[in-house]
C-alpha positions in Angstrom: 56.6 72.7 45.7 56.3 69.6 43.1 56.7 71.0 39.7 53.8 69.4 37.3 54.2 69.4 33.7 52.8 71.9 31.5 51.2 70.3 27.7 53.5 71.7 25.2 51.3 73.6 22.6 51.2 71.6 19.0 50.0 74.5 17.1 51.7 74.6 13.5 51.0 76.3 10.2 52.0 75.4 6.8 52.9 79.4 5.9 55.8 79.2 8.5 58.4 76.9 9.0 58.5 75.2 13.3 61.0 73.9 15.3 61.0 70.4 15.7 59.1 68.2 17.7 59.2 68.5 21.5 61.0 72.5 20.9 57.9 74.0 20.5 57.3 76.0 24.0 54.2 78.3 25.7 54.5 81.7 26.3 55.3 80.9 30.1 58.0 78.3 29.3 59.6 81.0 26.7 59.3 83.6 29.0 61.0 81.2 32.2 63.5 80.2 29.8 64.2 84.0 28.1 64.8 85.1 32.1 67.0 82.6 32.6 69.3 83.3 29.7 69.1 87.1 30.7 69.8 87.1 34.4 72.7 84.4 33.7 74.6 87.6 31.3 73.3 90.5 33.6 73.5 89.7 37.2 75.7 86.6 37.0 76.7 86.9 41.1 72.5 86.1 41.9 72.6 83.6 39.5 71.3 80.5 39.5 68.0 81.9 40.0 65.8 80.7 43.1 61.8 80.7 41.6 60.9 83.8 43.8 64.2 85.6 42.3 62.8 83.7 38.7 59.0 85.2 39.0 60.3 88.6 39.9 62.1 88.7 36.4 59.6 86.8 34.7 57.0 89.8 36.1 59.1 92.5 35.4 58.0 95.6 33.8 61.0 97.0 32.1 62.1 94.9 28.9 60.0 92.9 28.7 56.8 92.5 25.5 53.9 92.0 26.9 54.2 92.5 30.1 53.4 89.3 32.2 51.9 88.6 35.4 52.5 85.0 36.2 51.9 83.4 39.7 54.2 80.9 41.3 52.3 77.6 40.3 52.3 79.1 36.6 56.6 79.4 36.7 57.4 76.2 38.5 54.8 74.1 36.0 57.4 75.5 33.1 60.4 75.0 34.9 59.3 71.3 35.1 58.3 71.2 31.2 61.9 72.8 30.4 63.9 70.3 32.6 62.0 67.3 31.0 63.4 69.5 27.6 67.0 69.1 29.0 66.7 73.4 28.4 66.7 73.9 32.1 68.5 72.8 35.1 68.1 72.4 38.9 71.3 73.7 41.2 70.6 72.0 44.8 74.2 72.9 46.3 72.7 75.0 48.5 69.1 75.4 51.2 67.3 76.7 48.0 66.8 75.4 44.8 68.0 77.2 42.2 67.6 77.3 38.5 69.7 77.6 35.6 69.2 77.1 31.5 71.2 75.2 29.3 69.4 76.7 26.1 72.3 76.8 23.5 73.6 73.9 24.5 69.7 71.8 24.3 68.9 73.9 21.3 72.0 73.4 19.7 73.2 76.9 18.4 76.3 79.4 19.0 76.7 81.9 21.8 75.5 84.5 19.7 72.2 82.8 18.1 71.5 81.8 21.8 71.6 85.8 22.6 69.2 86.5 19.8 67.0 84.5 20.7 67.0 84.7 24.2 65.7 88.7 23.3 63.5 88.3 20.9 61.6 85.8 23.4 61.5 88.5 26.3 61.0 91.3 24.3 58.5 90.6 21.3 59.5 90.8 17.3 62.1 93.5 16.4 64.4 94.8 14.0 68.2 94.0 13.8 69.0 97.6 14.9 66.7 97.1 17.9 68.2 93.8 18.4 72.0 94.5 18.4 71.3 97.8 20.8 69.1 95.4 22.9 71.4 92.8 23.3 74.8 94.9 24.8 74.3 93.8 27.8 74.3 90.3 26.6 76.6 90.1 23.8 78.2 93.5 21.8 77.7 92.4 18.1 80.4 94.3 15.6 77.1 95.8 14.2 73.9 95.4 12.7 75.6 93.0 9.7 76.7 90.4 12.2 73.3 90.5 13.9 71.5 90.3 10.2 74.1 87.6 9.6 73.3 84.9 12.6 69.2 85.7 12.5 69.9 84.7 8.9 71.6 81.6 9.9 68.4 81.0 12.5 66.0 81.5 9.5 68.0 79.2 7.1 68.4 76.1 9.8 68.4 72.7 7.6 65.5 70.6 8.8 68.0 68.0 9.9 68.9 70.5 12.8 65.4 70.9 13.7 64.2 73.9 11.7 63.9 77.6 11.3 64.2 79.0 14.7 63.5 82.8 13.4 61.1 84.4 10.7 61.4 87.9 9.1 58.3 89.4 9.4 56.0 91.8 6.6 57.1 94.8 6.5 54.6 96.6 8.9 52.3 99.7 7.5 54.0 102.6 8.1 57.1 101.2 9.7 60.8 101.4 7.8 62.2 98.3 8.9 60.9 94.5 8.7 61.1 92.9 12.2 62.2 89.6 13.5 60.2 87.0 15.5 61.1 84.1 17.0 59.3 80.6 16.4 59.9 78.8 19.4 56.4 79.0 20.4 55.7 77.7 16.6 54.5 80.2 13.8 54.0 83.6 14.3 50.8 85.8 13.8 51.5 88.5 12.4 48.1 90.2 12.8 49.1 90.3 16.6 51.8 92.5 16.1 50.8 94.6 13.2 49.8 97.4 15.9 52.7 97.3 18.0 54.8 98.3 15.0 54.0 102.1 15.6 55.2 101.7 19.2 59.0 100.9 17.6 59.9 104.8 17.7 58.4 105.1 21.1 60.3 101.6 22.3 63.4 103.0 21.0 63.2 106.7 22.8 62.4 104.8 26.3 64.9 102.8 25.6 68.2 104.6 28.1 65.3 104.9 30.9 65.0 101.1 30.9 68.0 100.3 30.5 69.3 102.6 33.6 66.8 100.3 35.5 68.3 97.3 34.9 71.8 98.2 35.3 70.3 99.6 38.7 68.5 96.1 39.5 72.0 94.5 38.7 73.7 96.5 41.4 71.4 95.8 43.8 71.3 92.2 43.2 74.8 92.1 43.0 75.5 94.0 46.6 73.0 91.5 48.2 74.9 88.5 47.1 77.9 90.1 48.5 76.2 90.8 51.7 74.8 87.2 51.7 78.5 85.7 51.0 80.2 87.9 54.1 77.7 87.4 56.3 78.1 83.4 55.4 81.9 83.5 56.0 81.4 85.6 59.2 78.9 83.0 59.9 76.1 85.5 61.0 72.2 85.3 59.2 71.3 87.6 57.0 68.1 90.3 56.9 65.5 88.7 54.9 64.4 90.5 51.9 61.5 90.1 49.6 63.5 88.1 47.8 
C-alpha cells in the first residue's frame, strides 16, 4: 500500500502554549503514535506492529478516550506523516512491513515524560493520580509527586526546546482535582472535556477490569508470537489468524 501524507493541523490560540512548528499532530496521528508507544511496552514480543495490528490497537475499545473507528487508509496516511516527522520508522526485515515509534528521540524528552505523553494521547485528560495508575504497565512511578514533577517539566518546557507539551486544565465543576492534557495536537478546547469530568470516578471504578482485559490481550499476542517463532524453527506454516 502506498502511504500518502496527511496535512498537519496548524490551529493555534494565543491563550495556550503550542509545540514548535511541525509537531502539531492530527488526532489520528496522535492515536497511531500513542498505540505504537503502548504496544512497545505492553506486548514487546509482537512489536514492531504490522499495519493490521496497529489498526486493531488504534480501534480497541479499552483504555482509549475517545474510542475511534479508523480505517486502514487513515492509519496508513498517519504513518506516512509521522515518518516525515521522524516519529515513526518502518521495519522491513520480515515478509510484512512493521512499524515502530521514535518518539523519545524525535521529540527530545526523557523516558518518563514520553510515557506520560503516550498515555495522555490514548486516554485524554487525566489527573496526576490517574496517570500514575494508568502508566503502571509502561513505567512504575515512585509516587504521585514524581508524576507531577515530570508534568511540570513538560509544562515549563522552554521555547528553545519547542515549548510546553502539556497543560493543566481548570478544575471542572464537581471535580476534586485538576486534570492534565497534552498539547501535541495543539491548544486544548477545555469545554470539550468539561462534561467528561463526571465520568472520572466511573473510569477509575472500571480500570481494574480494563487492565485485566489488556493483560489478556498481551498474553494472547505473546503466545501468538511464540507459536510463529516455533513454526519458523520447524519449517512449517502457522495457521492464519485475523491479524
